[in-house]
C-alpha positions as CSV (number, residue, x, y, z in Angstrom):
1,M,0.0,0.0,0.0
2,A,1.2,3.5,-0.8
3,S,2.1,5.8,2.0
4,R,0.6,8.9,0.3
5,I,-2.8,10.0,1.7
6,L,-4.2,12.1,-1.1
7,T,-3.9,9.5,-3.9
8,P,-6.0,10.0,-7.0
9,A,-8.4,7.3,-5.7
10,N,-8.8,9.0,-2.3
11,Q,-9.4,12.3,-4.1
12,I,-12.2,10.6,-6.1
13,T,-13.7,9.3,-2.8
14,I,-13.5,12.7,-1.2
15,L,-15.2,14.1,-4.2
16,R,-18.0,11.6,-3.6
17,L,-18.3,13.0,-0.1
18,A,-18.5,16.5,-1.5
19,F,-21.4,15.4,-3.8
20,I,-23.6,14.5,-0.7
21,P,-24.8,18.0,0.3
22,F,-25.4,19.0,-3.3
23,F,-27.5,15.9,-3.8
24,A,-29.5,16.7,-0.6
25,I,-30.1,20.3,-1.5
26,L,-31.3,19.3,-5.0
27,V,-33.7,16.7,-3.6
28,V,-35.1,19.1,-1.0
29,A,-35.5,21.7,-3.7
30,Q,-37.3,19.1,-5.8
31,K,-34.7,19.5,-8.6
32,Y,-34.7,15.8,-9.3
33,R,-32.9,15.9,-12.7
34,G,-30.0,17.7,-11.0
35,A,-30.1,15.2,-8.1
36,L,-30.1,12.4,-10.5
37,A,-27.0,13.9,-12.2
38,V,-25.2,14.2,-8.9
39,L,-26.2,10.7,-7.9
40,T,-25.0,9.3,-11.2
41,A,-21.6,11.1,-10.7
42,A,-21.4,9.7,-7.2
43,A,-22.1,6.2,-8.4
44,L,-19.5,6.5,-11.2
45,S,-16.9,7.8,-8.7
46,D,-17.7,4.8,-6.5
47,M,-16.9,2.4,-9.4
48,V,-13.8,4.3,-10.4
49,D,-12.0,5.0,-7.1
50,G,-11.3,1.3,-6.2
51,T,-10.2,0.5,-9.8
52,V,-7.9,3.5,-9.8
53,A,-6.4,2.5,-6.5
54,R,-5.7,-1.1,-7.7
55,L,-4.4,-0.1,-11.1
56,L,-2.0,2.5,-9.6
57,K,-1.2,0.2,-6.7
58,Q,-2.2,3.0,-4.3
59,E,-4.6,1.3,-1.9
60,T,-4.4,3.2,1.4
61,P,-5.9,2.6,4.9
62,L,-7.7,5.9,4.4
63,G,-9.2,4.8,1.2
64,V,-10.2,1.5,2.6
65,A,-12.0,3.3,5.5
66,L,-13.3,6.3,3.5
67,D,-15.0,4.4,0.7
68,P,-17.7,2.6,2.7
69,I,-18.2,5.7,4.8
70,A,-18.9,7.8,1.7
71,D,-21.2,5.0,0.4
72,K,-23.2,4.9,3.7
73,L,-23.4,8.7,4.0
74,L,-24.7,9.1,0.5
75,M,-27.3,6.3,0.9
76,T,-28.4,7.6,4.3
77,T,-28.7,11.1,2.9
78,A,-30.6,9.9,-0.1
79,Y,-33.1,7.9,2.0
80,L,-33.7,10.7,4.5
81,T,-34.1,13.5,1.9
82,L,-36.3,11.4,-0.3
83,V,-38.5,10.4,2.6
84,I,-38.9,14.0,3.5
85,S,-39.4,15.3,0.0
86,L,-41.4,12.5,-1.6
87,V,-43.5,11.1,1.3
88,A,-44.1,14.1,3.5
89,G,-43.5,16.9,1.0
90,Y,-41.0,19.6,1.9
91,R,-42.4,21.5,4.8
92,P,-39.8,23.4,6.7
93,F,-40.1,23.2,10.4
94,R,-38.1,24.6,13.2
95,P,-35.7,22.3,15.1
96,T,-37.1,21.1,18.3
97,I,-35.5,21.4,21.7
98,L,-34.8,17.6,21.5
99,G,-33.1,18.1,18.2
100,K,-30.9,20.9,19.6
101,A,-30.1,18.9,22.7
102,S,-29.2,15.9,20.6
103,T,-26.8,18.0,18.5
104,A,-25.3,19.6,21.6
105,A,-24.7,16.2,23.1
106,Q,-23.2,14.8,19.9
107,V,-20.8,17.8,19.7
108,A,-19.9,17.4,23.4
109,T,-19.2,13.7,22.8
110,V,-16.8,14.4,20.0
111,F,-15.0,17.0,22.1
112,A,-14.9,14.7,25.1
113,A,-13.6,11.7,23.0
114,V,-10.9,13.8,21.2
115,S,-9.9,15.4,24.6
116,F,-9.6,12.0,26.2
117,Q,-7.5,10.7,23.3
118,A,-5.3,13.9,23.6
119,H,-4.9,13.1,27.3
120,V,-6.5,16.2,28.6
121,P,-6.4,15.6,32.4
122,F,-10.0,16.6,33.3
123,V,-11.6,14.3,30.7
124,P,-11.7,10.8,32.1
125,E,-12.9,7.8,30.1
126,G,-16.1,7.7,32.3
127,L,-17.0,11.2,31.1
128,V,-16.7,10.0,27.5
129,Q,-18.9,7.0,28.1
130,I,-21.5,9.2,29.8
131,C,-21.4,11.6,26.8
132,V,-21.8,8.6,24.4
133,Y,-24.8,7.2,26.2
134,L,-26.5,10.7,26.6
135,A,-25.9,11.5,22.9
136,A,-27.2,8.1,21.8
137,A,-30.4,8.4,24.0
138,L,-31.1,12.0,22.9
139,T,-30.5,11.1,19.2
140,V,-33.0,8.2,19.4
141,V,-35.6,10.2,21.3
142,S,-35.1,13.2,18.9
143,G,-35.3,10.9,15.9
144,I,-38.6,9.3,17.1
145,H,-40.0,12.8,17.8
146,Y,-39.1,14.0,14.3
147,V,-40.7,10.9,12.8
148,I,-43.9,11.7,14.8
149,V,-43.8,15.3,13.6
150,V,-43.3,14.3,10.0
151,R,-46.1,11.7,10.2
152,K,-48.4,14.2,11.7
153,R,-47.6,16.8,9.0
154,Y,-48.0,14.1,6.3
155,G,-51.4,13.1,7.7
156,Q,-52.5,16.8,7.6
157,H,-51.1,17.1,4.0
158,A,-52.9,13.9,2.9
159,S,-56.2,15.0,4.5
160,E,-55.8,18.4,2.8
161,Q,-55.3,16.8,-0.6
162,A,-58.3,14.5,0.0
163,G,-60.4,17.5,0.8
164,E,-59.3,19.1,-2.5
165,I,-60.2,16.0,-4.5
166,K,-63.8,15.9,-3.3
């Protein structure tokens, strides 16, 4: 394996990561042709990056880790944005207190984990574990709450459409 980090294959994988927010923005804006173009480019980059790494004999630990991460992030983003856009319709709503608490706990967890790894004296392993469990719990509760909110809005949207059809 090559020792370089930014090999051509890794650059292609990083490009796929950069496609993700553009794809999400296009789906939410209901610009599906643009979203399809970005998704196609991402799929092509997924096929090319591994081939390039093997042909150039530049497989790296970063590439091995980054490729499936890019795949999962793209697919998760695709499913989430499509669910919101296609099923519930795009209806912006303010973040809830649970969503904000979840984000704060996630950020605190990252800081605690990195601080622990950097051997910051006042950040023991127990604090990191508490942060992880708190972030996980708040993320699950917030996710459930958002699903309830989306379903409620979808139900209102469906009943409004049914009223228009009559």
